[in-house]
Residue, then its C-alpha position, 0 to 999 in steps of 0.5 A: m475533577p469528580h466527573h472524571e471518576t464517574a464517566d469514561t473519556e468517550h462519554f465526557e467527549q459526547v457531553i462536550v459535543q452535545s453541549v456545544r451544539q445546544i449553546l450554538a443553537i440557543p446561546d442563552p446561559e440560563r436556558f443552557l444550564d436548564w438543558a444541562q441539568a436535565t440532560i448531562p446526568d443521563m449522558l454521564g450515567l451518573s445514576d449508575a455512580h450511586l450519586t444522589e439527585p442533588e449531587s448529580q445536578r451540582l456536577a451537571t451545573l459545574l460541568g455546564t458552566l465550564i463548557w459555556n465559559a470556554t465556548p467561543l460565541p459567533d455573536n460575540g466575535f468568536r470569544p467566550l462570554p463567561m457567566d456572571v458569578p452569583a452573589a454568595d447569599t443567592p440561591c445556588p444555580c444548581g437547584s440545591g436550595i443552598r446559598y451559592g457561597d455554601c454550595c458550589g461557590a465553596l469550591e477552593e478553585m473553579p477548573e477551567l476547560a481549554t478553549e482550544l478543546i471547545w474550538d475543535v468542536v465548534l469548527g465541526e458544527v458551524p456553517e460555512r458562512v460562520l466558518r469564513d467569518a471566524v477565519a476573517s476575524d482571525a479568531v481561530p487558534e492557529p493550530l486549529r486552522a488544519k481542521i478548517a483546511e481539512r474540511w475544505l479539502l474534503e469539499d475539493r477546495p485545495g486552493r483555499a486550504v493552501g491559502l489558509l495554512e501557508p501563512l502559518f509556516a511563513k514564520p520561524l518554524a522553530g517556534l511551532d510545536a507538535r500542535f502544528e503537525p496536522a497542519l503540515d499534513v493537511l498542507c501537503d495533502a492539499y499541495d498533492r491535490l493541486d499537483h504542487w509536488r515541487k513546492k511540497l518537496a521544498f516546503l518539507d526540505r525547509v521543515c526538515t532543516e528549520g523546524s522544531r523537533p516535532l515538526q522535523a519528525a513529521a516532515w521526515q516521516r512524510r518523506s519517508t512515506i513518499h519514498i515508500d510509495e515510490g518503492d525507493f526503500r533505501q531513501a525511505e529508511a534514511a528518512f525514517t532514521a532522521a525522523l526517529r532521531s528527531d522524535p524517538d518517542s513518537p507513535s507516528t514514528a513507530l507506525l512508520e517503521i512497521t509500515l516501512l518493514a511491512a512494505q518490504h515484507k520483512d515480516r519477522l523484523a516488523g513483528e520484533r520491532a512491534r514488540f519493542w515499540l509495545h513495551k516502550f510505550r507501555r513503560l512511557g504510560f502511553e494510553e491510546q488503546g487503538f494504537m497499542d492494539f495495532l502494535a499487539r496485532a503486528i507482533v503476530d501478523p504485520q500485514e494483517a495489522m496494516v490492513k486493519s489499521h487502514a480499514d477506515a480509510l480504505d475504499p469499503v469495496l476493498v474491505g468487502l472484497r477482503d472478507w470475500v477473499a477470506s471466505t474462499a480460502t477454505r473452498p475445496l479446489p476444482k479439478y480442471g480437464t484438458a483437451p488436445l489443441r487442434h492447431a498446435p503452434r508451429r515450430r520454428q527452425p533453429g536459428q529463427l528468431n521472432l524479435f517483435q510481438d506476434p499480435e495473435e499469440g502475444a509472443i515477445h521472444p519465442p525461442a528458436q529451439l527448446r532443450p531439456l532443463p536438469p531434473r528439478a525443472h520437471p523435464a517430462e514434456f521435453g526430450p528427443d522422443r517427445g519434443l514439446g510434449i502434448a499441446a492442450e488447453l484447459r477445460p473447466p468443470a461444467r459448474v464452473r462454465r455455468v458461473e463463467s457464463v453469468w460472469q462474462r455478461l457482468f464483467p465490463v471489460a475485455k482481457p488485457y492486450s496480449t501479455h499485458l497486465t493492465l487495461l488500456e488507459g481510460t478503461e474503467v472497471w470499478d465504476t460498474p458495481e454489478w460484477l462486484d455484487y455478484l462476486l461478493a454474493h457467490p464464493e464459488v466464482a473463485d473456482s474459475l481461473d478465468v474469473l481469478d484473472d479478471l479479478a487480478t486485472a481489476l485489482y491491478e487497476h485499483p489505486e489503493s491495491a498498489l499498497p504492499w499490504i493490500s496487495h498481500a491481503l487481496l491479490r496474493p490469495v487470488l494468485d495462490r488459489a490459481r497456482s493451487i488449481l493448476e497444480q491439482s489439475l495439471s501435474p508435470e507427469t501428464g506431459h501437457y503444455l498450454p500454448w499461449s495461442s489458445a485464448v482459454n490458456r492465457p488466464p492461468l499463464r497471466l496469473l502465474f506471471r502475476l504470482y511471480l511478480s508478487q513473490i519477488q515483491e514479497g522476497e520469496h526468491a525460491g518460490a519465484i524460481d519455482t514459478l518461473e520454471t512452471m511457466l516454462r514448462l506450461n509455456p515453452q514458447d515463453n511468450h512472457g520472456v521469463r527465461a531472462e528472469l529465470m537466468n538471472h535468478y539462477l546466477r544470483a543463486g549461484e546455480d551455474e549449471r542450471a543457468l547453462a542448461l537454460a541458455r542451451r535451451f534458447p540458443d541465438d537468443l537476443l536477450a542480453d540475460l541469456a546471451y551474456g548469462e551463459v558467458l558468466a556461467l561458463y566463467r564461474l564454472g572454470l570453462e574459460d575457453r568455452a566462455r570466450l567462444v560463447l562471448n564472441t557470439a554474444i558480442r556479434r549479436l549484442p556488442r554494446i553490453p560489455r562496455y556497459l558492464t565493465r565501466k564503473r560509471i556510464k551515462q544512462p541513455r534515453l529509454s523509450p516507454l515503448g520498449i527496448t532496441p535489440g543490440g541498443d544502448d538502452q538494452a545494455w543499460l538495463y542489463r547493467e542495472a539488473m546484473r552488474d552487481v552479480w558480474a562485479a561479485e565474481p573475482g576477475v570476470l570484468a577484467w577478463l571481459k574487458r581484455f577480450t572486448a577492448 
């Protein structure tokens, strides 16, 4: 068609939208053609295409006629009412003054517009009562019911959306082509809104089994996304493979693969796969420029590409916060000072264990005795002459204290309780905009560890920040900055440590623990070990219980000497990771006699661990959300889940353990 040569897709779509609005407002063909001849040439920029005025009028008339003839009219039972074809010897309606038969009527074949294309616009323009009439008359093309259902979903009417879409999928699914994919997605969203998760899973199972290949791919993609949200990447990968098998050339499948890899922080592989998909879709002639741009960005930085691809759907607050985080990256780091702590934490006698949390200090499992780590863990604060080192609390610079005084008046919630990372249920932090407005207007608040701690807490509470790429773009820079401030302000050589009992020390320690969790999520095991060692150096009382995590990391990395040294710092510990980690380290070092002696002690304290380690299969006991029972089946099960694969990888150790515990 000639107008495709002179107008891009965006302008053409705008012509259709404006034309349909005009038709619905004044459904008169003659008046509409007058409007089309006066309006469409300018909308398409035909004067810039070097067309004469008669040529522009002729093109506008032809396009207006096509749109009118394809538009379903509410007053005509939602059916089009095509214009009468003029007689050959009458003046052409384009205004050329030439007979119709010698002008527009001379075209060999009149093109047509798909009615579904116009319906898509109509459904977005008519009021609710007209929409209900269209649904009741069964006039809406079946694939386009998804657009109505989506509108109802946005109006918080998921039940109506389900009622509209379920009949589409009651028929044999093999006959539903790719046009029904939007209906599948909206129906699943409606099920989610109604908390009908069993119904949704049963529906997806049926589509995966009985659907056409495009619908099977869409259902497998949906299932993969569910598993990604749950953190079950093994199942997510299996569902992705099934989606790829069903539709290997689908852009949605390509996006899913990048999403899956980015969620696991396999950024290098995600970039390689983005390059593969980009070349493939170029060969296929795929023309969706936005998606091709996404693939190009994902080659360079998959995490950044994921953030940008979701920007339109994200909470605008998070988008603004991302810009703030970027603006703080170049700020110089502040230098904190230290002051001796007036009341240093009391020392416990060897063998003394506090099994329960200290409400004042938040202590989970305070160590009974502290002994030095090997050199890599910065031993400056330990040793026979120095004991724990110098108990201190951090002191921010004066300018940072002034910022904090304003911030503390604006931020609406208190710190998380004890060593918790989240707020009490029902606490709303994002409903109060004043703190966020202040934050976005003042990059200097990023110099405050106290503010960074509150910001990390707020991000934990925002549902969208749980997405891996959002966590990567927002939370991780906050935690990295906190780590850098601490490194600059408190070097190992100072010999200072930061007791949790001092409230001003809790924000940096909590930030470090959050950094550790982020590093684990992103697969940075070496960095995670370093962060745990730093936490033990700064807080040797170990209120967060990180010694258990550190022990398991050492054993997985084959650092048995360091694992053994860590266990010796915490003798008589009731954490299974320490007690049995020492046994495994001794065995792997060839010290079986010592390993047996330590095993005897471990069994006296935690007798159920060996049974859970040595059996190939064992039933999971009931777990309590309130915590674990020292020496209980729940503790034994959790240790098995965390470390049995490491034990099983050591030749002979499980048989040895079973022999001495039978």
